[in-house]
C-alpha positions in Angstrom: 0.1 0.0 -0.1 3.0 2.4 1.0 4.5 1.7 -2.4 1.0 2.2 -4.2 0.6 5.5 -2.8 3.8 6.9 -2.5 5.8 5.5 -5.3 8.7 4.9 -2.8 9.6 1.4 -1.3 10.3 1.6 2.6 12.9 -0.4 3.7 11.3 -1.6 6.7 9.4 -4.7 7.8 8.0 -2.9 10.8 4.2 -3.0 10.1 3.5 -0.2 13.2 6.1 2.0 11.5 4.4 1.3 8.0 1.3 2.1 9.2 2.5 5.4 11.3 3.7 6.3 7.7 0.3 6.5 6.2 -0.6 9.4 8.4 1.9 11.8 6.6 -0.6 10.7 3.4 -3.7 11.7 5.8 -5.0 8.4 6.0 -5.5 7.6 9.6 -5.9 3.7 10.7 -8.0 2.2 13.1 -6.5 2.3 16.7 -6.8 -1.7 16.4 -4.4 -2.0 13.5 -1.7 -0.8 15.8 -2.3 -3.7 18.3 -2.4 -6.1 15.5 0.5 -5.2 13.6 2.6 -5.0 17.2 1.8 -8.4 17.8 2.5 -10.2 14.2 6.4 -9.3 14.1 7.6 -11.9 16.4 6.2 -14.6 14.3 7.4 -13.7 11.2 11.1 -13.0 12.7 11.8 -16.4 13.4 11.8 -16.9 9.6 14.5 -14.4 8.7 16.4 -14.8 11.9 17.5 -18.2 12.4 18.8 -18.9 16.1 16.1 -16.5 18.1 14.3 -18.7 20.6 11.4 -20.4 19.3 7.7 -19.5 20.0 5.5 -22.1 21.4 2.5 -22.3 19.4 -1.2 -23.3 19.9 -4.2 -23.1 18.2 -5.3 -19.9 19.6 -2.0 -18.3 19.2 -2.2 -19.2 15.2 -6.0 -18.2 14.9 -5.5 -14.8 16.6 -2.5 -14.0 14.4 -4.4 -15.4 11.2 -7.0 -13.0 12.1 -4.8 -10.0 12.6 -3.3 -10.4 9.7 -6.5 -10.8 7.8 -7.9 -7.6 9.6 -4.7 -5.5 8.5 -5.0 -6.8 4.8 -8.9 -5.8 4.6 -8.3 -2.5 5.8 -5.4 -2.0 3.3 -7.5 -3.1 0.5 -10.5 -1.0 1.2 -8.1 2.2 1.8 -6.5 1.4 -1.6 -9.9 1.0 -3.0 -11.2 4.1 -1.6 -7.9 6.0 -2.7 -8.5 5.1 -6.3 -12.0 6.2 -6.6 
């Protein structure tokens, strides 16, 4: 979304930072997205940074992460479609 709206590639994987950067474009994300974005990095960092302490997963954790990601994606798609129209 950041690239689509600014034409610039942000060199960060920090979801909170990416969401925060949208404020400069007068796009105000819902507060719940910050919580979702803050909860996900430990799970995708494991893939990029082997050797970190493993996270113990259970079904609740997995479904919560999936739901958080879905909510972020849904908001991004909705926001892009509003910006394009």
